[in-house]
N, C-alpha and C positions, 0 to 999 in steps of 0.2 A: 341242712344248709345247702344253698345253691352255689355253683361255680359258674360265673358269667365270663365268657372269653370273647373279647372284642377283637377286631382285626388290627386296630391301631390305637395308640394312646389317646388321640383326640376324641374318638368315639367313646372310649372308656370314661373319660372325664365328663362327657355329655351325659352318659348314663348315670354316673355318680351324682351329678348335679340334679338330674331329673327325678331320680328315685329318692334321693336324700338319705341321710343317716350314715353315710360312709366316712370312715377315717382313712386318710391317705398314708401309705407307706411306700417304700422304694419298690417300684414295679407293680404295685397293686393297690386296691382299696378294699376295705373290709367293713361290714356292718354286722348287726346282730344275726341277720338271716342269710347273708351272702358274702362271698369273696368275688371281687371283680378284678380281672387282670386283662392283659392284651398281648397279642402277637406284635410283630414288627415287620409286616409283610410276610413272605414265606420264611418260616424258621427252619424248614426242611428243604432239601433238594436231592435230586437223583444222583447216585454215585457215578463217578467216571468209570469207564470200562476197566482201567488198570487197577481200580480199587476192588473190583469184583474178581479179577484174575490178572496176575502180574504179566502173563504172556501178552496182554494187549498193550503193554508199554511200547512194544515194537510193532509198527504198522506193517501188516502182511496181507496180501490179497487173499491168501488161502483161509484167513480167519473171517472173511466177510461172507455173508452179513453177520454182524454181531447181533444176537437175538436179544431184543429189548421188549419186555412185555410186563404184565401186572406183577410178576414175581421179582422184578428189578428192585433192588434195595434203595431206601432213602438213608440219608444221614443228616445231622445238623449242618446248617449252612455255615460256610466260613469263607473269609476273604483272603486271597493271596496278597499279603502286604509286603512288597519288595522295597529295596532301598532306593529305587528310581523314582518314587513318588515324591511330590512336593511335601513339605512339612505339614501344610494345611490339609492336603488330601490324605496323607498318612494318618493324621490325628482323627480325621472324619471317619475313615474306615475302622480304625482301632476302636473308636467310640461306638460305631455301629455294631462291631463284633461283640463288644462288652454287653450291649443291650440285647443282642440276639442270644448270647449265652445265658444272661440273667433271666430273660423272659422264658426261655425254653426250660431252664431249671425250675423256675417257679411253677410253670404250667404242669410239669411232671409231678412236682411235689403236691400241688393242689388236687390234681386228678386222683391221687392215691390216698388222700385224707379220708378216713372212714366216715367222718361226719358229713362229708359232701355226698349227698344222695342223688343230686340231679345236676346235669350240665346244661347251661343255656348258651347256645351257639349264636354269637352276635357278630359274625363276619358280615362283610358288605353283601348286599342283596344281589349278587351276580355270581356267575359260575366260579370265578377265581376266589371270590370271598367265601363261597361255600366250601371249595376244596381246601382252602388255607386252614380252616379250623378242623374240618373232617379228618385231614391227614394227621393232625396232632393227636386227635382222639384215637385214631387207629394205631399210630406209631407207638403210643404208650399203652396200647392194649386195654383201653378203658371200656368196660361193658355197662357202665351206668346209663340210665335213661337220659336222652338228649332232647331238648326242646329248641326250636328255632325262632329267633326274633329278627324281623326284617326292619332295619333302620336305614332310611335314606335321607333323613334330615335330622341334624343334631339339636334342633330346637327342643326345649324341655317338654313342651306339650306333645310334640310329635313322638318323642321317645317314650313317654308314658303311654300314649295310645298304642304304640307298637308292642309294648310289653303286655297289654291287655289282649292282644291278638296272637299270642304265641301258638305255634303248632308243633306237632312231633317232627323232629328232624328227618325222620325216614321219608317224609313227603318230598324232601329237597335233595336227597342223596344223589339222584341221577344227574342233577345239575352240576354237582361237584365232580361226578364221574366223567362228564363231558370235558371238563377242564383238565382232569387227570389224563384222559385219553390224548388230548392235544399235547400235553407236556411229554408224554411217552413218545408220541409220534414225532415231535420236534427233535427229541434226543436221537431217535432211530435214524431220522433223515440226516441230522447234523453229523453224528458220529460216522455212519456208514458212507454217506456220500462224500464227506470231506476226505476220509481215508481212501476211498476208491479213486476219486479223481486226482488226488495227490499222487498216489502210486502209479496211476496210468500216465499222468502228465510228466512225471519224472523231473520235477522242477527243482533247481537248487536255490531258487529264491525263497523257499519255505513252503509251508503247507497250504494247500488250498482250503479255504474255509467256506463251507456251503451251509445255508440255512433257509428255512421256509420264508422268512421275512427279508433277511440280509441279501440274498441273491436276487430276488425280484427288484429290490431297491437299487442294487448295482445295475440291474437291467434298465431301470428308468434313466439312470445317468448315462449309460453307454448308448442306449437308443437315441436319446436326445442329442448326444454328441455327434453320432453318426448322421442323424437327420440334418443337423446344422452343417456338418462337413460336406455332405453330399447335396446340399441345397443348390439348385440352379435358379438363378434370378430370372424372372420373366416380367415383361411390362404389361400393365393394364391401364385403362384410360377412364377418366371421369369428365363428363360434360358439365361445365359451369356456365350459367347464363346470368347476365345482368338485367335486372328488372327495375322499372320505374313505376311506382304506384301513383295513380291519380286519386286525389283526395275524395272523401265521401261528401254527401250533401250535409248541410248544417243540421237538418232534422235527424239524420241517421247518427251523426256524431253525438248529439245530445242523448239519444236513446241508448247508445252504447256506454256513454259516460254514466248514466243512471244505473244501468245494469252492473257496471264495474263497481260502483260504490256499494250497491247491495251485496255483491259477492264478497268484497273486502270486509264489510261490516260483519258478515257471517263468519269469516275465517279468523278475524282478529278480535279477541275478547278483551285484550289488554288495551286500555285507552291510549297509552303513550305510543304503542306500536301502531295502533289504528290511525292515529293522527299522522305519523310519519308516512304510512302507506298512502293515505289520502292526499298528502302534499305531493308525493311522487306522482300520483295519478293525475293530479291537477296540472303538474308540469308537462306530463306526457300529452294531455289534452291540448295544451297550448301549442306544443310542437307539431300537432297533427296538421296544421295549416301549411306545413312545408311539404315539398315533394319528397317522397321516401324512396331511397335506392336500396335494392336487395340483391343478394346473390343466392340463387337456387340451383340445385343440382338435378340432373336427369335421373329419375328412377328407371333404369333400363328395362325394356321388356325381357321376360325370361328367356325367350327364344334366341337372344343374342348373347346370353351369358355363358361363360365357361368357368366352372367352379365359383359361381357367384360374381364374376368380374367380366368386364368388357375387354377382350384382348385384340379385337379387330378395329384398329383406329379408323380405317376407311369407312367402315360401316357406321361408326359413330359420327364421322364427319357428314355422311349423307343424312343422318337423322337430324344433325344440328341445323342443316339448311331448311328443314321443314318447320323448325320451331322459331317463330318470329311473329311480329305484329302485335295488335291489340288483343289481350286475353282477359280472362277472369281469374282473380286471385281469391281463394277461399281461406280465411284466417280463423283458426279456432284456438281457444285458450283453456287450460286446465290448471288448477292449483295442485301442486305435488308436494307431499310432506315426506320428509326423511326423518325417521325416528332415530334417537341416539343409538350408537352401537351397543350391543349386548356386553355385559361384563365378560372378562376373560375366562376361558378354560386354559389348560396348559399349552395346548398346541397353538391356539390363537396368540397367547402371550409370547411363546417362543418365536413365532413368525414376526410379530410386531417388533420384538427386541432385536431380531436379526436384521430387519429392514432399517430400523431406526439407529441402532448403535453397533451393528455387526456382532452382537453377542452370539456365541455358539449356543445351540439348544441345550447342550449338556451344562454349559455355564449358567444358563437361565434356571435350569433345574436346581443347581447348587445354590444360587442366590435365593430362590424362593424357599428352598428348604431351610436356609438360615433365617429368612424373614419369619418363617413359621415356627421353627423350633427354638431359635436363639432369642428372637424378639417378641414372639407371640403376636406379630403385627398383622398377619393375614390368615385366612382360613386354609383348609386342605389344599395343597399346591399341585397335586397330580390329577386334578379333576378333569373329566372329559365333558363336563356339562357347563353351559353358559346361562343357566336359569336358576332362579331363587324361589323360595317358598313365600307364601303370604305372611308367614311369621317373620321372615326377614324384613318384609315391608314394614311391619309394625315396629321393628327394632331400629329401622333406618335413621330416624331423627337423632337418636342417641349416638349411633355409630358415626354419623356424618359430623355431628357437633365435635366429637373427639378428633376426627380426621382433620377438620378445619383448624383445630388447635395444633395438631401435630405438624401440619403443613404451613401454619401461620398465614392463612388466607381467608378471604370472605368471598362468597359467591352470591350475587343478586339473583332474584327471581326463582329461588328454590321453591318447589311446590310439592310438599309432602303428602298431598292428597292424590297426587298423580300416580296411578298404578301402571308403571311401565310394562311393556310386553315381557320383560325378563322375569316378572313375578308371576309364576305359573306352576302351581303344585303338580300338575299333570306332566310337566316336562322336566321335572327334577328327577335325575337318575339315582344311581347309588351315591353320587356326590352332588354338590351344587357348585355354582360358579365361584371363582376365586375373588374374594372381596376383602377389604380391610376389616380388622376387628376394632373393638372399642378400647383397645389398650393405649395408654399414654406412651408416646415414642419421641425420643430426642433424635432428630435427624442428624445432628452433629456426630452421633456415635456410629452412623452408617457409613459404609464406603460409598464412593460415587455410584458404583454399579447398583448397590443395594438401594440407594436413594432413588435412582432413576426408575427401577422396577417397582418399588413401593409407590412412588408418586403416580405412575401411569395406572397401576391397579386401582388406586384411590380415585383418580380422575374418571375412569370408566365406570366406577360405581356412582360417583356424584352426578354424572350426566343423566342418570336414570330419572332424576327429579327436575330436569330442565326441559324446556319446550322443544318440539320438533323444529327442524329447519324447514322453512316454507318457501317454495319457489313457484313462480308462474312460468309454465311451459307454453310457448306460442308456436303453433304449427302453421305453415303456409303451403298451399298446394295450387299449382296451375295445371289444369288438365287441358293440354293442347288438343289431343285426340284421345281415344280410349286407351291406347297403349303408350302414349307419350305424356308423362307426368313429371313436372318439376316440383321438387319438394325442398323444404328447409325448416329448421327448428331454431328456436332461440330460448334460452333459459335465463331467467332473471330471479335472483334470490331476493325475496321480500323480507324475510325474517331469518336471521342466522341461528336463532334459538340456541341449542346446546353448543353450537360451534363458536359462539362468542367466548365460551370458556375453553372448549376443546378445539383449539385453532388448527390451522393447516399443518403446523409442525407436529401435531399430535395425532392427526387423523387424516386418512386419505381423502375424506369428504368429497363431495361433488364440486367440480370447478364451475364457476359461473361463466357460461359461454353465451354472452348476450350480443345480439345483433340488432339492427334497426327494425327487424321483424317484431320485436317486443313492443315497439311504440305504436303498433296498430291494434285496434280493438278487434274482437271477433266479428266476423261478417264477411260480406262480399265486396270486392274492390275491382275497379278497372285498372289494368296495368299494361305496360308496353314492354315487350322483350326487345331490347335495343342491340345487344351484342353478347358475345360470350367467348369462351376459349375451352380447349380440350387440355386437361391436365394429365401429364404422363407420370405414372407411379411405378415403383418397382416392388415386387413381392419381397417380403422380408422373412428370413428364417425365424424359427422360434428362438427364444433366449435360452442360454445355458441355465441349468439349475443353480439357484442359490440355496442356502440352507432353508430359508423361509419358503421358497416355492417348492422345494423337495418335501418339506413337512406337509405342505398343503396337498400335494399330489398323493402322499401316503394316506391321506384321509379319504381319497376318492380314486384309488387305483383301479377300481372296477371299470372306469371309462376306457381303459386300455385293453380290457378283456373282450375278445371277439365272440366267444361262445356265449350266446344269449342266456342259456340255462345257468352257467356259472356266474355271469354278470349279475343276474337277478339274485343268485344265492349270496353273493358278496353284499349286495344292497340289503337283502333281507337280514343278514347278520347284524347290520347296523340300524335296523328298523327302530324308530323311536329315539335315536341318538342324534340330536341336532348337531350339525357340523361334521358328521360322519356319513359318508355315502359310499359304502363298499370299500372301506379302508383296510390297511394291512398294518399289523403291529398295534400297540396301544399307546395312549398318551405318555405313559410312564416308561415305555421301552423304546420309543422311536429315536430319541436322542442318543441312546446307547447304541442302537443299530448304526446310525450315521457315524458315530465315533469309532465303531468297530471297523467299518469299511475304510476309514481313513487310516486306522492303525494297521490294517492289513496291507496298506500301500496299494489298494485297488483304485483309489481316487486321490486327487490332490486339489488344493485350493489355489486359484489364480485370481487375485483380487477377491471378489465375493463369489466368483463362479466356481462350481464344483465340476471338475473334469476327470475323466477316467485316465489312469496311467497306462503305459504300454502293457504292464503286467495285468491290470484290470481288464483291458480289452481282450488280451489273449485268453485269460481264464474264463471270462464270460462267454466267449465264442466256443470254448472247449466244453463247458458244462452242458449236460443234456437238457434239451428244451423242457422235459417233463418236470424239472425241479427249479427252473429259473423264471417262472412267471407266477403271477398271483393266482393262477388257476388252482395251484396246490391248496392255498388257503380256502378257496371256494369249495373244492371237492371235500376237504376235511370238514368244513362247516356243515355240509349236508349230512355227513355221518354223525357229527357231534349232536346235531339236532335230533337224530334218531336215538342217540344214547340218552339224551335228556328225556326222551319219551319211553325209555326202557330197554333199549338195545345194549348189548354187552360192550365193554371197553375194547375187547379184542377185535371188534369189527373194524375199528379204525386202524389198529395195528396190522391186521391182515391186509388192508388196502395199501398201507405204506410199504409193507414187505413185498407185496406183489409188484408194485411199481418199481421198487429198487431192484428186484431180481430181473425185471425186464430191462432196466438200465444196464445191469451187469452183463446181460446176454448180448448186448450190442458190441460191435468192434470199435474200440477207441485207439487210434494211432497215438503213439507216444510223441510228446513234444520234447525233442532231445535237447535239454538244457543243462544236464549235469548229473550228479550223483543221485542215487535213490535216497529217499528220506530216511533219516536215522532216528534212533531212540531218543526220546526226550531226556535230557540230563539236568534240567533246571528251569526256573522261571526267570525270564529276562527282567533285570532291574529297571530297564528303561521303559518297557511298554507292557510288562506283565504277560507276555506270550511265551511260547515254548522255545527253549534253547536246545539245539541239536549239535552233534559233534561231527566234524569232518576230519580229514587227515591232519590238517595244519592248525585248525582253530575251532573255537566254540562259536556258533553263529545263531542269530535270530533274524527273522524276516524283516524286522524294523530297521536293520542295518547295524545292529550291535555285533561287534566281533572282538574276540579276545584270543590273541595268538598264543598257541601252546608254548609252554616253557617246561623243559625237563625237570626243573626244580619244583614246579607247582603241580601237584597231583590233582586228579579230578575232584577228590574230596575237598581239597583246599580251595579249588576254583568254586565249587558249590557253596562253600562258606563265604567266599568273597562276594558272590552275587546276592547273598542274603544280607549284605551290609556289615559283615563281621571283619575284624582285623585278625590276620593269621600270621603265624611265625613260619618263615621259610628258610631252609638251609640250602646253600649251593647256588645262589643267584649269581649271574655273571654281569659284570660291568661292561661298558663299551670297549674298555681296554682288555677285556678277557679275564679280569681278576675275579675270583670267587668271593662272595660275602654272604652273611646271614642278616635277615632283617624282618621286622614286623611290617606287613604291607596291607593296604586296603585298596578297593576299587576307586579310581578317580571319580570325582563328581560328574565329569562329562562322559564317564563310562569308556574312555579311550585308554585302556590298559590300567596299570596299577601305579600307586605312589608309595613311597617309603614313609612309614610312620616313625620308625625307630631302628637304628642299626643295632645288631646284637653281636656281642663278643663271642669269639670262637671258644668252645669248651671241649 
């Protein structure tokens, strides 16, 4: 019998459907020849230092660096579920924990069944997917033969093809080792750098949290803030000239009219749209008998530019005097098509929802998780891919028919023979774009947020079968002399195509910027430059990050890396991933990173802008340059690539250790803000971070504070923050009288409240 272990439930369901003959049970499927089960993301995680040795509960410089290598132990993953979570979030985490515990127990049981002679590794076909199953096989000390199946499309035919091409898992072990090395390195850096800089900085605001991804993201926000703060406005100038066009000869007009008709007939196959376009063209032809006024701007010679702009007004004034009289205007036209936007991946969806409805990225993750798990209404929601397979193309009519019923809409001009650019087998990665399923759905059962997100996912799928937006771009150019050229453009939308359905409220779409230049046919005209003016403009600073723009820059952080070798390494890491160009983090973790830096109080939200706090500015300035840029990810990636090709995991660990020892060797002056960090005595019920003890209170960096009371022992306080009700003797009233009571933590976390008074005994 074979044991097939998939990475997630959706893949397991696809395998069961494709191979057939499986009976479903809780947590697994079973057939005559196979057991099929799944993980739920990583079921294992690396232990915290204090779980390895209790001495690490207290942070001490002399304990650094804490050695983290391949001998570091794993344990089953678990969530700290405190009383400070909302009921909804608490239930979600509790359910996730139940799934983790159940699947881990099942996998252990199945691996040890004597009838199971072979394991089939069906993790996602990337380094994390490889590690995720490999570590389970290793953790349970399974020595049975393992085969690897690579599934990047859940379509039944594709799944069956993948099972026909299975290979020994040994061929892919190094891929998983590269991911394992990165996880160890992340822990090494996070544990040691966080402790080192916290102890050196001597902050009473709480512990400094350092991470390979988190700290560079904080850097993006800090650097943008400082750039805006230090921006010095400067003036630049644009020369605008008014032009009057002398009409063409009748013969030339007729020739251009005929050419335009031929061009339009080629572009518009739909008779209705062709007729409308030709009527517009006829109207334009009639208007050509009028004199046409235009505004064109000078394209300044390079030698007078400073950073691409003209800053010397007097020089521009001198040039303006040379530009006058009768000249020749050259007009050219081209038909420009804009294809429908690709379906969403997670990052694009998070950006869209943040711009449109101000939904936080973590909220979008939760909404899509519910749409997928609770309603079965969308496909895998954490995808980094915006492309679909040709099998999806074949299934589209059935899916869209169901979507139309769900949304209660009709859409004209759908063309199911049109293979949009999103349907490309070669560009589908470990996952495919987020699209609706063919499940029947009652929108009335959805929350407003769920409905909004579901509808826009559907719309971005529907538009793949609608026509492109077609525009006519007209360019005009007056060449006064070789270096003095006046230019202008005008764009006129001829056919809105998909945007008739996906309107401006749903899409950023190109705006129609039409001027009288569009009324001229291509060719040569006589014109007269009659007057003009110099426009004064001010340079504007960049805009502060919003969550949408921050997510976008996280996918292309390489553009801020100055070292060419490392810049290319980051881009190489994302080779073949559309929408990623030297990014940091993953689609599934980026929203968590942003949430963490808010939770750490390093940044705050003002309107939609993300700004660093005073604490965030101080900490970022204090942390070593070596760990606060995306260079770290690039340097690690170069070594990960070597590990994929056979190098040892220890090579990356040695690199991280060397860099950290170099950091420790430098002199860091203390920032004198208060007491040295204390031992962790509990998990904050408000934010799930560490609580430490000072002389007068128990504190957390999020602002939670519980003033000490002689009657409430440390043990009872630890029970309170776990959401328990405790009995306490010897409490004092404001009048100084002693009483006994059952108490619990207040819902707002500001002290305790009495549940029940107790009689003296």
